[in-house]
PDB file of N, CA, C and O in Angstrom, chain B, residues numbered from 101:
ATOM      1  N   MET B 101     146.748 121.869 114.936  1.00  0.00           N
ATOM      2  CA  MET B 101     146.325 122.584 113.742  1.00  0.00           C
ATOM      3  C   MET B 101     146.908 123.982 113.807  1.00  0.00           C
ATOM      4  O   MET B 101     146.860 124.648 114.841  1.00  0.00           O
ATOM      5  N   VAL B 102     147.458 124.411 112.685  1.00  0.00           N
ATOM      6  CA  VAL B 102     148.020 125.752 112.571  1.00  0.00           C
ATOM      7  C   VAL B 102     147.353 126.432 111.386  1.00  0.00           C
ATOM      8  O   VAL B 102     147.279 125.859 110.299  1.00  0.00           O
ATOM      9  N   GLU B 103     146.871 127.642 111.589  1.00  0.00           N
ATOM     10  CA  GLU B 103     146.288 128.401 110.497  1.00  0.00           C
ATOM     11  C   GLU B 103     147.145 129.627 110.245  1.00  0.00           C
ATOM     12  O   GLU B 103     147.622 130.264 111.184  1.00  0.00           O
ATOM     13  N   ALA B 104     147.336 129.951 108.989  1.00  0.00           N
ATOM     14  CA  ALA B 104     148.124 131.118 108.604  1.00  0.00           C
ATOM     15  C   ALA B 104     147.255 132.065 107.795  1.00  0.00           C
ATOM     16  O   ALA B 104     146.453 131.632 106.967  1.00  0.00           O
ATOM     17  N   THR B 105     147.416 133.342 108.035  1.00  0.00           N
ATOM     18  CA  THR B 105     146.679 134.358 107.304  1.00  0.00           C
ATOM     19  C   THR B 105     147.524 134.823 106.125  1.00  0.00           C
ATOM     20  O   THR B 105     148.727 135.047 106.254  1.00  0.00           O
ATOM     21  N   CYS B 106     146.874 134.964 104.976  1.00  0.00           N
ATOM     22  CA  CYS B 106     147.575 135.379 103.765  1.00  0.00           C
ATOM     23  C   CYS B 106     147.231 136.820 103.419  1.00  0.00           C
ATOM     24  O   CYS B 106     146.414 137.448 104.093  1.00  0.00           O
ATOM     25  N   ASN B 107     147.846 137.335 102.383  1.00  0.00           N
ATOM     26  CA  ASN B 107     147.691 138.744 102.044  1.00  0.00           C
ATOM     27  C   ASN B 107     146.381 139.111 101.372  1.00  0.00           C
ATOM     28  O   ASN B 107     146.119 140.296 101.166  1.00  0.00           O
ATOM     29  N   THR B 108     145.557 138.150 101.026  1.00  0.00           N
ATOM     30  CA  THR B 108     144.239 138.479 100.496  1.00  0.00           C
ATOM     31  C   THR B 108     143.191 138.064 101.515  1.00  0.00           C
ATOM     32  O   THR B 108     143.451 137.195 102.348  1.00  0.00           O
ATOM     33  N   ARG B 109     142.032 138.659 101.464  1.00  0.00           N
ATOM     34  CA  ARG B 109     141.003 138.414 102.476  1.00  0.00           C
ATOM     35  C   ARG B 109     140.478 136.981 102.466  1.00  0.00           C
ATOM     36  O   ARG B 109     140.036 136.474 103.497  1.00  0.00           O
ATOM     37  N   THR B 110     140.525 136.338 101.326  1.00  0.00           N
ATOM     38  CA  THR B 110     139.943 135.002 101.230  1.00  0.00           C
ATOM     39  C   THR B 110     140.967 133.877 101.258  1.00  0.00           C
ATOM     40  O   THR B 110     140.589 132.705 101.243  1.00  0.00           O
ATOM     41  N   ALA B 111     142.241 134.201 101.299  1.00  0.00           N
ATOM     42  CA  ALA B 111     143.277 133.176 101.250  1.00  0.00           C
ATOM     43  C   ALA B 111     143.743 132.804 102.655  1.00  0.00           C
ATOM     44  O   ALA B 111     143.862 133.654 103.538  1.00  0.00           O
ATOM     45  N   TYR B 112     143.998 131.536 102.832  1.00  0.00           N
ATOM     46  CA  TYR B 112     144.561 131.068 104.088  1.00  0.00           C
ATOM     47  C   TYR B 112     145.239 129.727 103.861  1.00  0.00           C
ATOM     48  O   TYR B 112     144.978 129.043 102.871  1.00  0.00           O
ATOM     49  N   VAL B 113     146.100 129.367 104.779  1.00  0.00           N
ATOM     50  CA  VAL B 113     146.757 128.072 104.759  1.00  0.00           C
ATOM     51  C   VAL B 113     146.440 127.404 106.092  1.00  0.00           C
ATOM     52  O   VAL B 113     146.581 128.011 107.153  1.00  0.00           O
ATOM     53  N   SER B 114     146.019 126.176 106.023  1.00  0.00           N
ATOM     54  CA  SER B 114     145.724 125.407 107.232  1.00  0.00           C
ATOM     55  C   SER B 114     146.595 124.160 107.215  1.00  0.00           C
ATOM     56  O   SER B 114     146.584 123.402 106.245  1.00  0.00           O
ATOM     57  N   VAL B 115     147.345 123.950 108.281  1.00  0.00           N
ATOM     58  CA  VAL B 115     148.231 122.794 108.388  1.00  0.00           C
ATOM     59  C   VAL B 115     147.731 121.913 109.531  1.00  0.00           C
ATOM     60  O   VAL B 115     147.651 122.353 110.678  1.00  0.00           O
ATOM     61  N   VAL B 116     147.399 120.683 109.207  1.00  0.00           N
ATOM     62  CA  VAL B 116     146.945 119.736 110.218  1.00  0.00           C
ATOM     63  C   VAL B 116     147.974 118.617 110.290  1.00  0.00           C
ATOM     64  O   VAL B 116     148.278 117.969 109.289  1.00  0.00           O
ATOM     65  N   VAL B 117     148.500 118.404 111.476  1.00  0.00           N
ATOM     66  CA  VAL B 117     149.473 117.349 111.697  1.00  0.00           C
ATOM     67  C   VAL B 117     148.869 116.400 112.725  1.00  0.00           C
ATOM     68  O   VAL B 117     148.560 116.801 113.847  1.00  0.00           O
ATOM     69  N   ASP B 118     148.708 115.165 112.340  1.00  0.00           N
ATOM     70  CA  ASP B 118     148.073 114.192 113.221  1.00  0.00           C
ATOM     71  C   ASP B 118     148.964 112.960 113.328  1.00  0.00           C
ATOM     72  O   ASP B 118     149.049 112.158 112.398  1.00  0.00           O
ATOM     73  N   PHE B 119     149.622 112.821 114.468  1.00  0.00           N
ATOM     74  CA  PHE B 119     150.462 111.670 114.735  1.00  0.00           C
ATOM     75  C   PHE B 119     149.905 110.970 115.963  1.00  0.00           C
ATOM     76  O   PHE B 119     149.338 111.613 116.846  1.00  0.00           O
ATOM     77  N   TRP B 120     150.063 109.676 116.018  1.00  0.00           N
ATOM     78  CA  TRP B 120     149.618 108.950 117.191  1.00  0.00           C
ATOM     79  C   TRP B 120     150.518 107.754 117.439  1.00  0.00           C
ATOM     80  O   TRP B 120     151.295 107.343 116.577  1.00  0.00           O
ATOM     81  N   GLY B 121     150.400 107.234 118.580  1.00  0.00           N
ATOM     82  CA  GLY B 121     151.217 106.087 118.960  1.00  0.00           C
ATOM     83  C   GLY B 121     152.044 106.404 120.185  1.00  0.00           C
ATOM     84  O   GLY B 121     152.156 107.562 120.589  1.00  0.00           O
ATOM     85  N   ASP B 122     152.616 105.387 120.769  1.00  0.00           N
ATOM     86  CA  ASP B 122     153.370 105.547 122.003  1.00  0.00           C
ATOM     87  C   ASP B 122     154.531 106.520 121.874  1.00  0.00           C
ATOM     88  O   ASP B 122     154.816 107.269 122.808  1.00  0.00           O
ATOM     89  N   ARG B 123     155.189 106.518 120.755  1.00  0.00           N
ATOM     90  CA  ARG B 123     156.375 107.372 120.609  1.00  0.00           C
ATOM     91  C   ARG B 123     156.033 108.853 120.676  1.00  0.00           C
ATOM     92  O   ARG B 123     156.847 109.647 121.148  1.00  0.00           O
ATOM     93  N   VAL B 124     154.863 109.237 120.220  1.00  0.00           N
ATOM     94  CA  VAL B 124     154.495 110.655 120.207  1.00  0.00           C
ATOM     95  C   VAL B 124     153.614 111.009 121.396  1.00  0.00           C
ATOM     96  O   VAL B 124     153.886 111.989 122.090  1.00  0.00           O
ATOM     97  N   GLU B 125     152.579 110.243 121.642  1.00  0.00           N
ATOM     98  CA  GLU B 125     151.591 110.616 122.643  1.00  0.00           C
ATOM     99  C   GLU B 125     152.088 110.502 124.076  1.00  0.00           C
ATOM    100  O   GLU B 125     151.768 111.349 124.910  1.00  0.00           O
ATOM    101  N   ASP B 126     152.853 109.486 124.367  1.00  0.00           N
ATOM    102  CA  ASP B 126     153.153 109.188 125.761  1.00  0.00           C
ATOM    103  C   ASP B 126     154.536 109.613 126.227  1.00  0.00           C
ATOM    104  O   ASP B 126     154.930 109.307 127.352  1.00  0.00           O
ATOM    105  N   THR B 127     155.273 110.310 125.385  1.00  0.00           N
ATOM    106  CA  THR B 127     156.615 110.696 125.811  1.00  0.00           C
ATOM    107  C   THR B 127     156.869 112.157 125.520  1.00  0.00           C
ATOM    108  O   THR B 127     156.390 112.698 124.524  1.00  0.00           O
ATOM    109  N   LEU B 128     157.615 112.781 126.383  1.00  0.00           N
ATOM    110  CA  LEU B 128     157.981 114.177 126.205  1.00  0.00           C
ATOM    111  C   LEU B 128     158.846 114.355 124.950  1.00  0.00           C
ATOM    112  O   LEU B 128     158.702 115.345 124.233  1.00  0.00           O
ATOM    113  N   THR B 129     159.736 113.405 124.687  1.00  0.00           N
ATOM    114  CA  THR B 129     160.599 113.528 123.515  1.00  0.00           C
ATOM    115  C   THR B 129     159.797 113.422 122.224  1.00  0.00           C
ATOM    116  O   THR B 129     160.126 114.078 121.236  1.00  0.00           O
ATOM    117  N   GLY B 130     158.758 112.609 122.223  1.00  0.00           N
ATOM    118  CA  GLY B 130     157.910 112.510 121.042  1.00  0.00           C
ATOM    119  C   GLY B 130     157.226 113.833 120.747  1.00  0.00           C
ATOM    120  O   GLY B 130     157.158 114.259 119.594  1.00  0.00           O
ATOM    121  N   TYR B 131     156.721 114.481 121.785  1.00  0.00           N
ATOM    122  CA  TYR B 131     156.087 115.785 121.628  1.00  0.00           C
ATOM    123  C   TYR B 131     157.084 116.824 121.124  1.00  0.00           C
ATOM    124  O   TYR B 131     156.757 117.629 120.252  1.00  0.00           O
ATOM    125  N   LYS B 132     158.288 116.806 121.665  1.00  0.00           N
ATOM    126  CA  LYS B 132     159.305 117.780 121.249  1.00  0.00           C
ATOM    127  C   LYS B 132     159.670 117.607 119.781  1.00  0.00           C
ATOM    128  O   LYS B 132     159.880 118.593 119.074  1.00  0.00           O
ATOM    129  N   LYS B 133     159.748 116.360 119.315  1.00  0.00           N
ATOM    130  CA  LYS B 133     160.045 116.120 117.906  1.00  0.00           C
ATOM    131  C   LYS B 133     158.924 116.640 117.022  1.00  0.00           C
ATOM    132  O   LYS B 133     159.181 117.232 115.974  1.00  0.00           O
ATOM    133  N   LEU B 134     157.700 116.425 117.432  1.00  0.00           N
ATOM    134  CA  LEU B 134     156.553 116.908 116.671  1.00  0.00           C
ATOM    135  C   LEU B 134     156.541 118.428 116.630  1.00  0.00           C
ATOM    136  O   LEU B 134     156.308 119.014 115.573  1.00  0.00           O
ATOM    137  N   GLN B 135     156.789 119.076 117.764  1.00  0.00           N
ATOM    138  CA  GLN B 135     156.804 120.531 117.823  1.00  0.00           C
ATOM    139  C   GLN B 135     157.908 121.098 116.932  1.00  0.00           C
ATOM    140  O   GLN B 135     157.698 122.102 116.251  1.00  0.00           O
ATOM    141  N   GLN B 136     159.069 120.472 116.930  1.00  0.00           N
ATOM    142  CA  GLN B 136     160.173 120.933 116.096  1.00  0.00           C
ATOM    143  C   GLN B 136     159.814 120.812 114.621  1.00  0.00           C
ATOM    144  O   GLN B 136     160.131 121.701 113.831  1.00  0.00           O
ATOM    145  N   PHE B 137     159.159 119.726 114.246  1.00  0.00           N
ATOM    146  CA  PHE B 137     158.719 119.531 112.866  1.00  0.00           C
ATOM    147  C   PHE B 137     157.772 120.657 112.449  1.00  0.00           C
ATOM    148  O   PHE B 137     157.937 121.247 111.381  1.00  0.00           O
ATOM    149  N   VAL B 138     156.791 120.950 113.286  1.00  0.00           N
ATOM    150  CA  VAL B 138     155.824 122.015 112.978  1.00  0.00           C
ATOM    151  C   VAL B 138     156.535 123.361 112.880  1.00  0.00           C
ATOM    152  O   VAL B 138     156.254 124.147 111.976  1.00  0.00           O
ATOM    153  N   ASN B 139     157.446 123.626 113.798  1.00  0.00           N
ATOM    154  CA  ASN B 139     158.176 124.896 113.781  1.00  0.00           C
ATOM    155  C   ASN B 139     159.062 125.045 112.548  1.00  0.00           C
ATOM    156  O   ASN B 139     159.304 126.168 112.105  1.00  0.00           O
ATOM    157  N   ASP B 140     159.543 123.958 111.991  1.00  0.00           N
ATOM    158  CA  ASP B 140     160.373 124.003 110.793  1.00  0.00           C
ATOM    159  C   ASP B 140     159.535 124.119 109.518  1.00  0.00           C
ATOM    160  O   ASP B 140     159.857 124.906 108.628  1.00  0.00           O
ATOM    161  N   VAL B 141     158.478 123.344 109.438  1.00  0.00           N
ATOM    162  CA  VAL B 141     157.716 123.226 108.197  1.00  0.00           C
ATOM    163  C   VAL B 141     156.743 124.380 107.984  1.00  0.00           C
ATOM    164  O   VAL B 141     156.670 124.919 106.880  1.00  0.00           O
ATOM    165  N   VAL B 142     156.005 124.764 109.000  1.00  0.00           N
ATOM    166  CA  VAL B 142     154.942 125.755 108.812  1.00  0.00           C
ATOM    167  C   VAL B 142     155.472 127.097 108.297  1.00  0.00           C
ATOM    168  O   VAL B 142     154.937 127.595 107.306  1.00  0.00           O
ATOM    169  N   PRO B 143     156.475 127.703 108.899  1.00  0.00           N
ATOM    170  CA  PRO B 143     156.954 128.985 108.366  1.00  0.00           C
ATOM    171  C   PRO B 143     157.469 128.871 106.928  1.00  0.00           C
ATOM    172  O   PRO B 143     157.245 129.766 106.113  1.00  0.00           O
ATOM    173  N   ARG B 144     158.150 127.783 106.625  1.00  0.00           N
ATOM    174  CA  ARG B 144     158.683 127.596 105.276  1.00  0.00           C
ATOM    175  C   ARG B 144     157.558 127.483 104.251  1.00  0.00           C
ATOM    176  O   ARG B 144     157.634 128.081 103.178  1.00  0.00           O
ATOM    177  N   GLU B 145     156.525 126.725 104.571  1.00  0.00           N
ATOM    178  CA  GLU B 145     155.423 126.534 103.643  1.00  0.00           C
ATOM    179  C   GLU B 145     154.549 127.777 103.504  1.00  0.00           C
ATOM    180  O   GLU B 145     154.111 128.105 102.401  1.00  0.00           O
ATOM    181  N   THR B 146     154.294 128.464 104.604  1.00  0.00           N
ATOM    182  CA  THR B 146     153.449 129.660 104.525  1.00  0.00           C
ATOM    183  C   THR B 146     154.165 130.776 103.765  1.00  0.00           C
ATOM    184  O   THR B 146     153.517 131.588 103.105  1.00  0.00           O
ATOM    185  N   LYS B 147     155.475 130.821 103.852  1.00  0.00           N
ATOM    186  CA  LYS B 147     156.247 131.837 103.132  1.00  0.00           C
ATOM    187  C   LYS B 147     156.087 131.666 101.614  1.00  0.00           C
ATOM    188  O   LYS B 147     156.081 132.649 100.872  1.00  0.00           O
ATOM    189  N   LYS B 148     155.957 130.418 101.162  1.00  0.00           N
ATOM    190  CA  LYS B 148     155.774 130.148  99.724  1.00  0.00           C
ATOM    191  C   LYS B 148     154.525 130.837  99.176  1.00  0.00           C
ATOM    192  O   LYS B 148     154.490 131.246  98.015  1.00  0.00           O
ATOM    193  N   PHE B 149     153.510 130.959 100.016  1.00  0.00           N
ATOM    194  CA  PHE B 149     152.239 131.531  99.596  1.00  0.00           C
ATOM    195  C   PHE B 149     152.022 132.955 100.103  1.00  0.00           C
ATOM    196  O   PHE B 149     150.910 133.483 100.054  1.00  0.00           O
ATOM    197  N   ASP B 150     153.088 133.559 100.584  1.00  0.00           N
ATOM    198  CA  ASP B 150     153.047 134.922 101.097  1.00  0.00           C
ATOM    199  C   ASP B 150     152.052 135.049 102.252  1.00  0.00           C
ATOM    200  O   ASP B 150     151.219 135.955 102.285  1.00  0.00           O
ATOM    201  N   CYS B 151     152.162 134.132 103.178  1.00  0.00           N
ATOM    202  CA  CYS B 151     151.278 134.107 104.336  1.00  0.00           C
ATOM    203  C   CYS B 151     152.114 134.197 105.603  1.00  0.00           C
ATOM    204  O   CYS B 151     153.332 134.018 105.568  1.00  0.00           O
ATOM    205  N   VAL B 152     151.463 134.472 106.705  1.00  0.00           N
ATOM    206  CA  VAL B 152     152.156 134.538 107.990  1.00  0.00           C
ATOM    207  C   VAL B 152     151.514 133.571 108.959  1.00  0.00           C
ATOM    208  O   VAL B 152     150.333 133.245 108.839  1.00  0.00           O
ATOM    209  N   LYS B 153     152.296 133.115 109.919  1.00  0.00           N
ATOM    210  CA  LYS B 153     151.809 132.163 110.901  1.00  0.00           C
ATOM    211  C   LYS B 153     150.953 132.874 111.932  1.00  0.00           C
ATOM    212  O   LYS B 153     150.443 132.239 112.855  1.00  0.00           O
TER     213      LYS B 153
END
């Protein structure tokens, strides 16, 4: 789960990514792919709403 703070006191963005299965849970490469996805998507999406990670 990643939460981003926005420029107003009541605004926020919460990103929940939930993957499961052997490819993600039990392998280092699965984790790295998931981390790369989060690192790519979260900053791009939070920027749309004038928020920071």
